[in-house]
Every structure is written in C-alpha cells, then in structure tokens.
N, C-alpha and C positions, 0 to 999 in steps of 0.2 A: 503495500500500499505506500511506497514511497513516493508516488504523486503527485500527493496530498503534502501542499506545505502549510495551511492555514484552516488550524479545526476550529466551527463558529458553533457556539450551542447557548439553544435557549435558554432563561431562566427557571420561571416558577415552572415545576412539574419535569422540568432534565435535569437543572442542578438542584434546587431547592425542593422540599417536600410541602409545600404553600397551595396546597390545591384548594382542600379544606378552610382554609384561612381567607382564602378569593370567594372561598361560597358562600364562605358565611358572614361575608363583608356584603355583597350585592345583596343576601338577602335580607340584611340589618337595612340597607340602602332601601331597597326595595318596601318595605314597613314603615319606614321614616318617613318616604314620601307620597305615603295613600296607594302607592299604586298594586296590580294584583301580582301575589309570590307566581314564585317561580322554580320548576321544578330543577334538581342538581342536576338532571344531565343535560337542561337547557342549558344549567349554569354553563358546566366544563368544556360545552361543545363553543364557548366563545373566549376560551383563554388561551390567550396567544394574539387578541388584538390592543389596541391602545382601550381606555377608557370609554371615549367620548365614541368610538366605534361601536363597543362593545353594549352601552348604552343602546344606540339605534340598531340593532338586529336584536337586543333582547326587546325594547319599546321602542316600536319603527312607528307609532301615533303622537308619543311622546316629543312633539317638534318647541313647544314653548321653552325659552333660551335658560328663564330661570330655573325651571322645573330642572333639566338636567346640569345647570352646576349645584342645585339643592343636593338631587343623587350624589354628584361626583363628590361635596362636599363629606356626606355620611358615608360612601363608601371610607372614602380615606381616613376619617374618623375612628373608625371599626375599626380598620385594618390596622393602624397603626398601633390602634391599643394592645390587637392579635398582637404585632412583632415585638411589644418591646424586649420579648423574646425571641431573636431571628429564626425562623422557620429554619429546622435541621436543615443537611445535606443529607442529601440522598446516599445508602451507605455506595463506598469507596471511590464516590467523588474526588475527594480533596487528593485520596494517594493516582487515583487514575492521572488526575490533572497535571499533579505533578510528574509523575512519570512521561505523561507527555511533553511538558516540559522539556524533562531531563533529556526526552526523543529527538527535540530540537523544533518540534511544535512552533509553530503561533498560536494563539491560543485569541478567541473573540469571545463575547457574545451580544448577542442581535434579541433583544426582549421587547416588547408589550409594555414594560414598566415604561415608569417615568423617569426622568434621570438622575430628580433628588432620590425616588424610593430604590435605584440601583445602587445609587455612592454612597446611603443608607446601607444597606443589605451587602454591602460588600467591606466594608468599612468592618461593619462589625462581625465579617465572619474572619478580619484579618487579610483581607484580598485588596486594598485599595494598593491602585496602580501593578497589579498584577499580573490582568490581564493588557496583552499588546493592543487593542486597540477594541471600545465600547461601544453601543448605537441606538437608541432608546426611542419607544413612538412618539414621545413628545417633543424630539428634534430632526424627527426626520421622518416620511411615511409608516403608517401603521402594516403590520403581514394583511394581506399576502403580499402585498406591492415589495417586485426586490431590489427598491432604492437603498433600504441599510445595507441590507448584502455587496451592493454594487460602492459603496463607501467604502463596507470595511476590505474588501479586496483592493479598489486605488490605496485606501491608507497603505495595505501590505505589499501595493506595487505584487499581485499574482492576480493570475489569471484564472478567470471561475471552473476546471478542470485542473487546477492546485487548491480547493478549496472543498469543505464538507461541512455539511449543515445539519446538526444532531438537535430534532426537539419532537414537544411531545405533541404537536396540534396536527391538525389538517393546513393550519397556517404554514407553520411551517415549513413543512414538504412543497406546499406549492409557492411559496416564495424561491426556495431552493429551486426547483425546477424551471420557473420564470427567469431567475437569475441562472440558469445553466449551471445550476452547480449541485454532486453528489448530497444523497442526503440518506440520514439516518430515525428514524422513527424506534422512543421507547417508549413502549406500553403501560409503562408503570405510570404515567402522569394522567391528564386530564382525560385523553382520549383510549380506546381502547385499540388493543394490534389492529382489530378486524375494520374497524373506521380508518384509521391511518394507513393499511394496505388498500386502500380504493384509490390512495394517490401516487398508488406506484415507489416508494421509496427503494431505494441501495440495497436497505439492510432496515431488519426493524430485531430489535432488540430489548429481552424482558430483563436484563440487567446494564448497571451501566460498566462494570466489571466488563462483559465482554466486545463493550469498541474496543479495548485494550488487546483482547484476545485476539480480536480482529485486524487489526488496525498492525498486531506480531506476528501473525500468521505471515508462513511465507508461499509467496506467489504462486502457482504453478507453471513447470517452465514454459513456455511458448511452443505448441503444437511445431513439428520437424525439427527440433532445436537437439535430439540424438541422430537424424535419418539423414 
C-alpha cells in the first residue's frame, strides 16, 4: 500500500466514540426548540454533515433563521456539557496513528465539526498540532462536497491517488469518490457496513486496527513477474 502518502480521517465515529453524544444533543435541541422528536437512526444518518446542513436535512420545513440559530445554540450547549470529559478514542486509534506516523504517512482530519470544536478536542487529547492538516465544515464546504479533501491534497502537495480517506458515513465515502480518492469505511461508527457498502468503499473494516494490518500487508506480485 506504499502508493499512499497521506491518510485522511473523519473525527466523530471514526477516531472518537462520540456518536451517542451527538444523537443525544440533537434530540435535546429538537425538544428545546419544540420540534418533533427524531428517531436515533435518522439522526445517525446525518452525522458527518456540518450542523447547518444537518438541520436542513432533519427539518427541511424549518426555514426560520432565528429557529435554526436557537437549535444550533441548544445543540452546542448540550454537547459542550457532555464533552467536559472528551469522548474517548476508539480502541487502537492512538497506537495506530502513532504507528502510521512512524511509517512516514502524513496524517489529516476532514470533519463536519466546527473549527473551535475540533481544536478543543484535539487539545484535550494532547494532539494540538499533531496532524499535518485539518479541515472543518465551517471553514470550507460541508461533506460530501470534495472541497475539503482538495484543500488537504493541495496543502500536502500530493495527488488524489496518493491519499486515502477513512470514515464512518456515506458522506465520507461519497466525498472521497468525488475527489478521486480511495476510501475505507469503518462499520463501528454512525452507519452500518451494509449502508456504507452501498457507496462502494475500497475496503470496509470493523476495528481500527484492521487499517494498519491492511496497509502493512505485502502486496501481491504482479502477474507475470516470475514468468
């Protein structure tokens, strides 16, 4: 797998076990704003989008700017309360990223979180400045638009075929496809393997450690190499 130079990771549901906190915070915001309650699976289906885009998908009839802003504030307030103790990283993530760094990969984050939120959790995990580049939904286009991936490629000075996107949502996989980047779907986050595979990722894994195993696996010899 030595063709890859940069590994790009989603945050929520891929590196950090924060899905249930997001679901709870969306539900509390809906209640605070007097909106109809939503099924947990419906909420999980929008994780990965920027918050304004997520609200538009969940409540397409809500167009009042003041109500949207009230929803955003209610969500942020509840989520920040839950994140006083930062969401744990999934098993194997810290060790895996350190291994990838030792192997010479550039590391990046492409997330639907806002910049302040991402910086806060990175600092909480002792990762301020750890990644070579990060992009957030409030400073570029939201997923599945490929703009944040193209910005990461430009920053790292690599071509699309030299990058790999790892994420837990169809928005991650579709964003990678639009950018011409290979993708790995993780089944332990917001969406199931069956849902993710409809977007045809290059690989689907059930545990973060499987990514390292796959990247380190010896490549098959080219056909005809010994004839």
